[in-house]
Biopython code that builds the backbone (N, CA, C, O; Angstrom):
import numpy as np
from Bio.PDB.StructureBuilder import StructureBuilder

atoms = [
    (1, "MET", "N", (105.838, 79.815, 37.899)),
    (1, "MET", "CA", (105.467, 81.114, 37.499)),
    (1, "MET", "C", (106.802, 82.154, 36.851)),
    (1, "MET", "O", (107.927, 82.541, 37.169)),
    (2, "GLY", "N", (105.900, 82.268, 35.853)),
    (2, "GLY", "CA", (107.107, 83.155, 35.031)),
    (2, "GLY", "C", (106.739, 84.646, 35.034)),
    (2, "GLY", "O", (105.559, 84.936, 35.231)),
    (3, "LEU", "N", (107.795, 85.781, 34.800)),
    (3, "LEU", "CA", (107.301, 87.033, 34.601)),
    (3, "LEU", "C", (106.644, 87.210, 33.073)),
    (3, "LEU", "O", (107.113, 86.909, 31.975)),
    (4, "SER", "N", (105.582, 87.718, 33.385)),
    (4, "SER", "CA", (105.109, 88.161, 31.822)),
    (4, "SER", "C", (105.602, 89.299, 31.561)),
    (4, "SER", "O", (106.272, 89.832, 32.446)),
    (5, "LEU", "N", (105.395, 90.049, 30.172)),
    (5, "LEU", "CA", (105.682, 91.096, 29.667)),
    (5, "LEU", "C", (105.422, 92.468, 30.484)),
    (5, "LEU", "O", (106.264, 93.361, 30.587)),
    (6, "PRO", "N", (104.241, 92.494, 31.000)),
    (6, "PRO", "CA", (103.550, 93.820, 31.811)),
    (6, "PRO", "C", (104.587, 93.935, 33.254)),
    (6, "PRO", "O", (104.842, 94.984, 33.845)),
    (7, "HIS", "N", (105.145, 92.391, 33.660)),
    (7, "HIS", "CA", (105.946, 92.863, 35.024)),
    (7, "HIS", "C", (107.247, 93.198, 34.779)),
    (7, "HIS", "O", (107.940, 93.822, 35.583)),
    (8, "LEU", "N", (107.741, 92.682, 33.337)),
    (8, "LEU", "CA", (109.143, 92.731, 33.035)),
    (8, "LEU", "C", (109.023, 94.658, 32.589)),
    (8, "LEU", "O", (109.807, 95.490, 33.044)),
    (9, "ILE", "N", (108.278, 94.867, 31.973)),
    (9, "ILE", "CA", (108.056, 96.444, 31.767)),
    (9, "ILE", "C", (108.228, 97.315, 33.188)),
    (9, "ILE", "O", (109.072, 98.194, 33.366)),
    (10, "ILE", "N", (107.335, 96.911, 34.051)),
    (10, "ILE", "CA", (107.466, 97.324, 35.565)),
    (10, "ILE", "C", (108.715, 97.422, 36.068)),
    (10, "ILE", "O", (109.257, 98.474, 36.409)),
    (11, "LEU", "N", (109.110, 96.494, 36.111)),
    (11, "LEU", "CA", (110.453, 96.169, 36.657)),
    (11, "LEU", "C", (111.732, 96.818, 36.299)),
    (11, "LEU", "O", (112.678, 97.065, 37.048)),
    (12, "ALA", "N", (111.595, 97.087, 34.864)),
    (12, "ALA", "CA", (112.535, 97.923, 34.010)),
    (12, "ALA", "C", (112.381, 99.420, 34.314)),
    (12, "ALA", "O", (113.325, 100.203, 34.217)),
    (13, "LEU", "N", (111.175, 99.767, 34.678)),
    (13, "LEU", "CA", (111.010, 100.944, 34.917)),
    (13, "LEU", "C", (111.484, 101.811, 36.614)),
    (13, "LEU", "O", (111.959, 102.903, 36.924)),
    (14, "VAL", "N", (111.056, 100.678, 37.291)),
    (14, "VAL", "CA", (111.350, 100.559, 38.627)),
    (14, "VAL", "C", (113.220, 100.943, 38.693)),
    (14, "VAL", "O", (113.772, 101.930, 39.180)),
    (15, "VAL", "N", (113.759, 99.874, 38.081)),
    (15, "VAL", "CA", (115.130, 99.758, 37.938)),
    (15, "VAL", "C", (115.827, 101.431, 37.252)),
    (15, "VAL", "O", (116.834, 102.016, 37.650)),
    (16, "LEU", "N", (114.946, 101.820, 36.222)),
    (16, "LEU", "CA", (115.417, 103.152, 36.071)),
    (16, "LEU", "C", (115.369, 104.009, 36.551)),
    (16, "LEU", "O", (116.237, 104.873, 36.426)),
    (17, "VAL", "N", (114.085, 104.161, 37.485)),
    (17, "VAL", "CA", (113.981, 105.173, 38.574)),
    (17, "VAL", "C", (114.785, 105.352, 39.710)),
    (17, "VAL", "O", (115.088, 106.396, 40.287)),
    (18, "LEU", "N", (115.143, 103.979, 39.994)),
    (18, "LEU", "CA", (116.115, 103.967, 41.261)),
    (18, "LEU", "C", (117.607, 104.247, 40.865)),
    (18, "LEU", "O", (118.362, 104.947, 41.539)),
    (19, "PHE", "N", (117.954, 103.602, 39.657)),
    (19, "PHE", "CA", (119.419, 103.887, 39.328)),
    (19, "PHE", "C", (119.692, 105.447, 38.416)),
    (19, "PHE", "O", (120.667, 106.188, 38.544)),
    (20, "GLY", "N", (118.633, 105.620, 37.595)),
    (20, "GLY", "CA", (118.751, 106.470, 36.526)),
    (20, "GLY", "C", (119.483, 105.979, 35.149)),
    (20, "GLY", "O", (120.148, 104.946, 35.074)),
    (21, "ARG", "N", (119.276, 106.788, 34.194)),
    (21, "ARG", "CA", (119.882, 106.158, 32.868)),
    (21, "ARG", "C", (121.355, 106.332, 32.843)),
    (21, "ARG", "O", (121.984, 105.376, 32.391)),
    (22, "GLY", "N", (121.952, 107.252, 33.198)),
    (22, "GLY", "CA", (123.448, 107.546, 33.166)),
    (22, "GLY", "C", (123.915, 106.717, 33.767)),
    (22, "GLY", "O", (124.893, 106.251, 33.183)),
    (23, "ARG", "N", (123.633, 106.099, 35.033)),
    (23, "ARG", "CA", (124.244, 105.277, 35.969)),
    (23, "ARG", "C", (123.974, 103.709, 35.394)),
    (23, "ARG", "O", (124.896, 102.920, 35.601)),
    (24, "ILE", "N", (122.946, 103.269, 34.787)),
    (24, "ILE", "CA", (122.929, 101.813, 34.448)),
    (24, "ILE", "C", (123.536, 101.916, 33.087)),
    (24, "ILE", "O", (123.819, 100.808, 32.632)),
    (25, "SER", "N", (123.841, 102.998, 32.246)),
    (25, "SER", "CA", (124.804, 102.721, 31.258)),
    (25, "SER", "C", (126.180, 102.597, 31.506)),
    (25, "SER", "O", (126.921, 101.896, 30.817)),
    (26, "GLU", "N", (126.625, 103.420, 32.705)),
    (26, "GLU", "CA", (127.873, 103.319, 32.934)),
    (26, "GLU", "C", (128.212, 102.013, 33.718)),
    (26, "GLU", "O", (129.418, 101.840, 33.893)),
    (27, "MET", "N", (127.425, 101.120, 34.190)),
    (27, "MET", "CA", (127.682, 99.889, 35.027)),
    (27, "MET", "C", (127.533, 99.009, 33.785)),
    (27, "MET", "O", (128.071, 97.911, 33.927)),
    (28, "MET", "N", (126.944, 99.209, 32.610)),
    (28, "MET", "CA", (127.110, 98.192, 31.458)),
    (28, "MET", "C", (127.992, 98.407, 30.668)),
    (28, "MET", "O", (128.269, 97.639, 29.746)),
    (29, "GLY", "N", (128.689, 99.699, 30.953)),
    (29, "GLY", "CA", (129.941, 99.792, 30.094)),
    (29, "GLY", "C", (131.283, 99.320, 31.231)),
    (29, "GLY", "O", (132.448, 99.248, 30.840)),
    (30, "ASP", "N", (131.031, 99.144, 32.094)),
    (30, "ASP", "CA", (132.044, 98.902, 33.334)),
    (30, "ASP", "C", (131.824, 97.314, 32.861)),
    (30, "ASP", "O", (132.810, 96.577, 32.858)),
    (31, "PHE", "N", (130.695, 96.868, 32.516)),
    (31, "PHE", "CA", (130.525, 95.103, 32.601)),
    (31, "PHE", "C", (131.162, 94.776, 31.182)),
    (31, "PHE", "O", (131.876, 93.799, 30.958)),
    (32, "GLY", "N", (130.821, 95.672, 30.329)),
    (32, "GLY", "CA", (131.716, 95.305, 28.825)),
    (32, "GLY", "C", (133.096, 95.111, 28.970)),
    (32, "GLY", "O", (133.678, 94.117, 28.535)),
    (33, "LYS", "N", (133.703, 96.146, 29.643)),
    (33, "LYS", "CA", (135.131, 96.353, 29.741)),
    (33, "LYS", "C", (135.793, 95.117, 30.489)),
    (33, "LYS", "O", (136.875, 94.592, 30.229)),
    (34, "GLY", "N", (134.792, 94.749, 31.575)),
    (34, "GLY", "CA", (135.429, 93.658, 32.612)),
    (34, "GLY", "C", (135.379, 92.380, 31.637)),
    (34, "GLY", "O", (136.356, 91.631, 31.628)),
    (35, "ILE", "N", (134.339, 92.123, 30.867)),
    (35, "ILE", "CA", (134.188, 90.966, 29.900)),
    (35, "ILE", "C", (135.605, 90.965, 28.877)),
    (35, "ILE", "O", (136.488, 90.115, 28.995)),
    (36, "LYS", "N", (135.633, 91.929, 27.997)),
    (36, "LYS", "CA", (136.803, 92.231, 27.275)),
    (36, "LYS", "C", (138.062, 91.737, 27.902)),
    (36, "LYS", "O", (138.759, 90.807, 27.495)),
    (37, "SER", "N", (138.306, 92.678, 29.214)),
    (37, "SER", "CA", (139.807, 92.066, 29.761)),
    (37, "SER", "C", (139.809, 90.487, 30.194)),
    (37, "SER", "O", (140.893, 89.919, 30.329)),
    (38, "PHE", "N", (138.637, 89.818, 30.399)),
    (38, "PHE", "CA", (138.332, 88.607, 30.754)),
    (38, "PHE", "C", (138.912, 87.553, 29.429)),
    (38, "PHE", "O", (139.593, 86.529, 29.467)),
    (39, "LYS", "N", (138.355, 88.255, 28.378)),
    (39, "LYS", "CA", (138.754, 87.521, 27.097)),
    (39, "LYS", "C", (140.142, 87.616, 26.882)),
    (39, "LYS", "O", (140.768, 86.599, 26.585)),
    (40, "GLU", "N", (140.895, 89.071, 27.031)),
    (40, "GLU", "CA", (142.125, 88.966, 26.577)),
    (40, "GLU", "C", (143.211, 88.235, 27.497)),
    (40, "GLU", "O", (144.326, 87.873, 27.123)),
    (41, "GLY", "N", (142.658, 88.090, 28.791)),
    (41, "GLY", "CA", (143.627, 87.398, 29.777)),
    (41, "GLY", "C", (143.680, 86.097, 29.440)),
    (41, "GLY", "O", (144.782, 85.550, 29.399)),
    (42, "MET", "N", (142.420, 85.324, 29.120)),
    (42, "MET", "CA", (142.109, 83.948, 28.584)),
    (42, "MET", "C", (143.174, 83.845, 27.562)),
    (42, "MET", "O", (144.145, 83.129, 27.806)),
    (43, "ASN", "N", (143.080, 84.576, 26.284)),
    (43, "ASN", "CA", (143.838, 84.602, 25.067)),
    (43, "ASN", "C", (145.742, 84.579, 25.391)),
    (43, "ASN", "O", (146.510, 83.866, 24.746)),
    (44, "GLU", "N", (146.042, 85.236, 26.173)),
    (44, "GLU", "CA", (147.007, 85.117, 26.790)),
    (44, "GLU", "C", (147.474, 84.148, 27.320)),
    (44, "GLU", "O", (148.583, 83.767, 26.947)),
    (45, "GLU", "N", (146.846, 83.515, 28.252)),
    (45, "GLU", "CA", (147.416, 82.028, 29.100)),
    (45, "GLU", "C", (147.038, 81.016, 27.890)),
    (45, "GLU", "O", (147.343, 79.857, 28.171)),
    (46, "SER", "N", (146.582, 81.138, 26.903)),
    (46, "SER", "CA", (146.427, 79.811, 26.100)),
    (46, "SER", "C", (147.330, 79.831, 24.859)),
    (46, "SER", "O", (147.096, 79.069, 23.921)),
    (47, "LYS", "N", (148.422, 80.744, 24.837)),
    (47, "LYS", "CA", (149.189, 81.070, 23.988)),
    (47, "LYS", "C", (150.377, 80.114, 24.264)),
    (47, "LYS", "O", (150.644, 79.825, 25.430)),
    (48, "PRO", "N", (151.055, 79.646, 23.298)),
    (48, "PRO", "CA", (152.150, 78.863, 23.865)),
    (48, "PRO", "C", (153.467, 79.361, 24.245)),
    (48, "PRO", "O", (153.823, 80.309, 23.545)),
    (49, "ALA", "N", (154.305, 79.001, 25.154)),
    (49, "ALA", "CA", (155.373, 79.837, 25.543)),
    (49, "ALA", "C", (156.498, 79.704, 24.662)),
    (49, "ALA", "O", (156.800, 78.691, 24.031)),
    (50, "PRO", "N", (157.239, 81.076, 24.670)),
    (50, "PRO", "CA", (158.398, 81.221, 23.575)),
    (50, "PRO", "C", (159.163, 79.513, 23.531)),
    (50, "PRO", "O", (159.027, 78.638, 24.386)),
    (51, "PRO", "N", (159.939, 79.446, 22.292)),
    (51, "PRO", "CA", (160.523, 78.344, 22.224)),
    (51, "PRO", "C", (161.852, 78.382, 23.242)),
    (51, "PRO", "O", (161.819, 77.491, 24.090)),
    (52, "SER", "N", (162.522, 78.891, 23.275)),
    (52, "SER", "CA", (163.788, 79.328, 24.453)),
    (52, "SER", "C", (163.200, 78.885, 25.762)),
    (52, "SER", "O", (163.787, 78.065, 26.468)),
    (53, "SER", "N", (162.042, 79.420, 26.094)),
    (53, "SER", "CA", (161.849, 78.627, 27.400)),
    (53, "SER", "C", (161.668, 77.148, 27.428)),
    (53, "SER", "O", (162.097, 76.557, 28.419)),
    (54, "GLN", "N", (161.081, 76.457, 26.458)),
    (54, "GLN", "CA", (160.870, 75.104, 26.251)),
    (54, "GLN", "C", (162.290, 74.131, 26.345)),
    (54, "GLN", "O", (162.344, 72.949, 26.683)),
    (55, "ILE", "N", (163.388, 75.011, 25.940)),
    (55, "ILE", "CA", (164.411, 74.027, 25.723)),
    (55, "ILE", "C", (165.270, 73.965, 27.218)),
    (55, "ILE", "O", (165.707, 74.999, 27.722)),
    (56, "PRO", "N", (165.428, 72.812, 27.763)),
    (56, "PRO", "CA", (166.124, 72.772, 29.031)),
    (56, "PRO", "C", (167.411, 72.916, 29.062)),
    (56, "PRO", "O", (167.939, 72.474, 28.042)),
    (57, "PRO", "N", (168.245, 73.425, 29.941)),
    (57, "PRO", "CA", (169.430, 73.845, 29.983)),
    (57, "PRO", "C", (170.510, 72.503, 30.083)),
    (57, "PRO", "O", (170.171, 71.571, 30.812)),
    (58, "PRO", "N", (171.664, 72.433, 29.424)),
    (58, "PRO", "CA", (172.258, 71.496, 29.374)),
    (58, "PRO", "C", (172.777, 70.968, 30.823)),
    (58, "PRO", "O", (173.190, 71.719, 31.706)),
    (59, "PRO", "N", (172.682, 69.413, 30.932)),
    (59, "PRO", "CA", (173.197, 69.191, 32.399)),
    (59, "PRO", "C", (174.859, 69.796, 32.848)),
    (59, "PRO", "O", (175.849, 70.059, 32.165)),
    (60, "ALA", "N", (174.640, 69.840, 33.990)),
    (60, "ALA", "CA", (176.228, 70.384, 34.709)),
    (60, "ALA", "C", (176.856, 68.787, 34.750)),
    (60, "ALA", "O", (176.226, 67.742, 34.909)),
    (61, "ALA", "N", (178.140, 68.957, 34.574)),
    (61, "ALA", "CA", (179.108, 67.705, 34.788)),
    (61, "ALA", "C", (179.307, 67.662, 36.194)),
    (61, "ALA", "O", (179.525, 68.634, 36.917)),
    (62, "PRO", "N", (179.202, 66.255, 36.598)),
    (62, "PRO", "CA", (179.778, 66.253, 37.659)),
    (62, "PRO", "C", (181.158, 66.624, 38.246)),
    (62, "PRO", "O", (181.968, 66.411, 37.344)),
    (63, "VAL", "N", (181.775, 67.067, 39.307)),
    (63, "VAL", "CA", (182.731, 67.468, 40.141)),
    (63, "VAL", "C", (183.725, 66.539, 39.841)),
    (63, "VAL", "O", (184.728, 66.910, 39.232)),
    (64, "ALA", "N", (183.544, 65.077, 40.277)),
    (64, "ALA", "CA", (184.402, 64.072, 40.094)),
    (64, "ALA", "C", (184.932, 63.909, 38.641)),
    (64, "ALA", "O", (186.096, 63.533, 38.496)),
    (65, "ASP", "N", (183.901, 64.253, 37.200)),
    (65, "ASP", "CA", (184.471, 64.092, 35.831)),
    (65, "ASP", "C", (185.396, 64.965, 35.629)),
    (65, "ASP", "O", (186.373, 64.586, 34.983)),
    (66, "LYS", "N", (185.361, 66.092, 36.022)),
    (66, "LYS", "CA", (185.950, 67.430, 35.700)),
    (66, "LYS", "C", (187.402, 67.198, 36.359)),
    (66, "LYS", "O", (188.373, 67.578, 35.705)),
    (67, "ALA", "N", (187.610, 66.581, 37.648)),
    (67, "ALA", "CA", (188.951, 66.292, 38.332)),
    (67, "ALA", "C", (189.532, 65.432, 37.620)),
    (67, "ALA", "O", (190.727, 65.544, 37.347)),
    (68, "ALA", "N", (188.666, 64.261, 37.129)),
    (68, "ALA", "CA", (189.395, 62.983, 36.374)),
    (68, "ALA", "C", (190.025, 63.518, 35.073)),
    (68, "ALA", "O", (190.993, 62.901, 34.628)),
    (69, "GLU", "N", (189.594, 64.554, 34.450)),
    (69, "GLU", "CA", (189.911, 64.954, 33.178)),
    (69, "GLU", "C", (191.025, 65.617, 33.276)),
    (69, "GLU", "O", (191.921, 65.428, 32.453)),
    (70, "GLN", "N", (191.210, 66.856, 34.702)),
    (70, "GLN", "CA", (192.322, 67.498, 34.772)),
    (70, "GLN", "C", (193.377, 66.435, 34.902)),
    (70, "GLN", "O", (194.434, 66.526, 34.278)),
    (71, "ASN", "N", (193.078, 65.309, 35.798)),
    (71, "ASN", "CA", (194.027, 64.609, 36.106)),
    (71, "ASN", "C", (194.901, 63.912, 34.905)),
    (71, "ASN", "O", (196.123, 63.770, 34.880)),
    (72, "GLN", "N", (194.150, 63.601, 34.131)),
    (72, "GLN", "CA", (194.491, 62.827, 32.637)),
    (72, "GLN", "C", (195.418, 63.784, 31.789)),
    (72, "GLN", "O", (196.348, 63.294, 31.148)),
    (73, "THR", "N", (195.164, 65.214, 31.777)),
    (73, "THR", "CA", (195.770, 65.941, 31.017)),
    (73, "THR", "C", (196.887, 66.433, 31.618)),
    (73, "THR", "O", (197.613, 67.090, 30.872)),
    (74, "THR", "N", (197.332, 66.276, 33.048)),
    (74, "THR", "CA", (198.424, 66.693, 33.698)),
    (74, "THR", "C", (199.405, 65.378, 33.613)),
    (74, "THR", "O", (200.625, 65.542, 33.592)),
    (75, "GLN", "N", (198.971, 64.397, 33.577)),
    (75, "GLN", "CA", (199.772, 62.936, 33.679)),
    (75, "GLN", "C", (200.468, 62.952, 32.127)),
    (75, "GLN", "O", (199.927, 63.451, 31.139)),
    (76, "PRO", "N", (201.651, 62.360, 32.147)),
    (76, "PRO", "CA", (202.429, 62.374, 30.911)),
    (76, "PRO", "C", (202.238, 60.980, 30.124)),
    (76, "PRO", "O", (202.814, 60.791, 29.053)),
]
sb = StructureBuilder()
sb.init_structure("model")
sb.init_model(0)
sb.init_chain("A")
sb.init_seg("    ")
for serial, (resi, resn, name, xyz) in enumerate(atoms, 1):
    if name == "N":
        sb.init_residue(resn, " ", resi, " ")
    sb.init_atom(name, np.array(xyz, "f"), 0.0, 1.0, " ", f" {name:<3s}", serial, name[0])
structure = sb.get_structure()
């Protein structure tokens, strides 16, 4: 059982009387701002990361290798 056009008109009038025209337009404006903010957040999330953050740092040399290199340079 669906709503016919006269039912929808009566429902719209009741909502208009309860909330007033100013309050409804204010709510719709807030709703639009929320959707815009959501879309901007989704666009920021889908952007790829800058290239500098994708390059892994070079691996650190083990301490034993550094000690061996120092021994080799100090020996004649």
